[in-house]
N, C-alpha and C positions, 0 to 999 in steps of 0.2 A: 565241601562239594555237594551239590544237589544230587538227590537220588535219581537214578536214571528211570525215566518213565516212558515206556513204549506202548501204553494203552492205545488201542485202536489200530496198531500196526500189525501187518501180516508178514511173517517171515518164513523162509524156506532154508533149511539146512540140509545139504546133501551129505550122504554117508554118515547119518546121525545115529546109527545103531550101536555105537560104542565110542570109547575114547574121547578125543577132542570134540568130535561132532556131537556126541551126547551131551557133553558139558556145555557146549555152546547153546544147544537147543533148550536145555533146562534154564540157563541164565537168561536167555531172551524171554522165555515164557514167564519166569519169575518177575521180570520187569514189565509184564503186561502184554507182550505180543502173543498173537495166535500163531503157533509154530507148526509148519508142516515138516514132519520127520521123514526124510527120504532114506530108503535103503535099497540095495541091489539084491542081496541074497539072505541077509541076516534079519529075517522077520522077527525072530524071538528078541533079538537085541533092540530092534525098533520098538517093539511092544513094551520092553522094559524102560526105554527112554520116555515113551508116552506116559507110562505109569509114574515115573519120577516127576514129570511135568504136572500131572494131575494131583499127585500127592502134595506138591507145593502150591496148589491152588490155581495152577495155570491151565491153559487150554491148547489143544492141538489135534493133529490128525496124522495118520501114517499113509504114505503113498509110495508104492514100489516102482522103481524105474532104474534101468542101467543108464546113467547119465552120460555115458560115452556114445550112446546111440541116439541119433537125431530124432527118430520117430518116437522113441520113448520119452525124450525130453519134451517134445511137443505135447504128448499125452499127459505128462506130469504137470506142465504149466496149465493145461486145460482144466485140471482139477482144482485150481487155486481161486480163480475169480479176481482176487486182489493180491498184490505183492508189493511190499515196501522194502523188504530187506532180503537180500540173497547172500548166503554164505556158501561159497564153493569149497566145501571141505573134502568131498570124495576124492580118493586117490590111493596110491600104493606103490610099492617097489616091485612086487610080484616075486622076483628072485634076483639075487646078486649074480653078476656075470662080468668077466673081463670083456673089453671091447673085441679083442681078437677071437673070443669064443661066442660072442653074442649073436643070437639069431635075429633075423629081421623081424620075425613075429614077436619076439620079446620086446624089441625096441618099439615097435608099433603099438603094442598093448600098453606099455607104460606111458607112452605119449598120449594115447587115447584116454586112459583113466585119469591122468593128471591134467594135461594141457587141453586136449580136445573137449573134455567134459566142462572145463571152465569156460571155454569159448561158447559151446552149445548152450549152456544154461544162461550165460550172460546175454547172448543174442536173443534167446527166446523170452527171457524175463523183461527185457527193455521195453517192449510194447505195453507191459503192465505198469511201468513206472513213468515213461515219458508222457508228459502232459499233466502230471499230478503236482509237479513242482518240488518233489522230494523223493529221494531214493537212496539206498545204501547197497553197495556190492562189496563184499570182503572176500578176497581170494586167499588160498592157502599155499604158500611157498614153503621154504625150508632153509635152514642154515646151509644145506647141501647146495642150494642155488648160488650161494656166495663162494663156497670153497671147493666145490666139486664132489663133495660127499666122501663116504668111506670107501673101502675096497669094493669093487664090483658094482658101484652105484652111479656110474657116469650117465646112464640113461635117465635115471631118476633125477640126478642133479641138473641135467640139461632141461628136463621138463619144468623143474621148479624155477630155474633161472628165466626161462621163457615166460612163466607166469608173472614174474616181476615186470618184465618189459610189456607184456600184454596189459597189465594193470595201469601202467603209465599212459599207454596209448588210448585205452578206453576212457580213462579219467579225463583226458583232453576232449574227447568226442562228446561226452555227455554232461560236462560241467554246466553248460548253459541251461540244462534241464533241471538243475538243482539236485543232480545225482552225483554222489561221491563214490569213488572206486579206490579201495585201498587193499593192502596185502599184509599178511603176517608171515614171518619166517621163524618158526620155532626151531630150537636146537633139540637137545636130548630131552624128550618128554616120556614119562613112564606110561606107556600104552602097550597094547598087544602088538603094535608094529615092531617095537624093539624086542618084545618077547620072541617074535618069529625071526627077525632079520639080524639081531645082534646077540652076541654072546654075553653072559654075565661078566666075563673078564674084560671085554671091550667096553662095556658100560661103566664098569668101575674105573677103568683107565681114563675114560672121558670125563667122569665126575672130577677126577683129580685136576683136570685142566680148567674147570669152571670156577671162577672166582667166588661165586655164592655157595659152592661146595655141595651141590645136590642136583639130582635130576629134577626137571620141571614136572608139574602135574597138569592134567588137562584143564583144571580150573585156572591155572596161570595164563593159559592161552585164551580161554573163554572170556575172562574178564576184559582182556584187551579188545577182543572182537565185539563184546557188548558195548564198550566205549565207542569204537569206530561206527557202530550201528546206531548211535544215539545223536541227539542234537548237540551234545557236548563236543562232537568232532566235526561240527559244521564247516570249519575252515581248513580241514585236512583232506587232501585228495591226491592220488597218484603216489602215495607213500608206501614203503615197506617197513613195518615195525618189527625189529628183531626181538625175540623172546627166548633168551638162551642163558640167562644167569651170568652174563658177562663173558661168555666164551668167545664172542666176537663183538667188539665195540667200534662204533663209527662216529 
């Protein structure tokens, strides 16, 4: 297989201060893209991501923005000038809650940081891609979007399922422009997300159900996104690729 070459491409990775977002940003940069590292509050993490990019011979910049806020997304995109690849990675669970106990504020917050941010960034990025004949949008869903998630994660699961549907709809809209829109749905990935929201016991129990017998690593997800962002994925759009070690097979 040919080495992926993104020389001359401009990429934006939201929520790239740690975990999967950091791994994606580094992989894109190592393949030649100029990468904008977005963060909301973790500036130190974003600076570390940029350091890793530069240590690997890549180039990028840091731009702060809360991508669940339309005005901040507009400001973020105004800092770019060019954009070929958008990776909508920003998101979170915030906290676990049963539906019977869930506040409207928690529901709205999770929908905003996962689903609304994906919509806002995609909408605002499209004018930078349309007319160029080429573009890549990769959205971040989750295994939870298929199976409803673990205990107290119905809000998160609902937002991630909606991202899969949004991906399909947008893919149809922009296909004629040479823009592909795809989605990844990771399972259990060893990141700070699970350090915060999952117990060691629950993670161990989950690993026992995974045919490949381990947690995923951020790089496992980043390599798939790198492929979707490349010319090698020219004829793939509207798809959700599951990255879960076999926990769910389709």
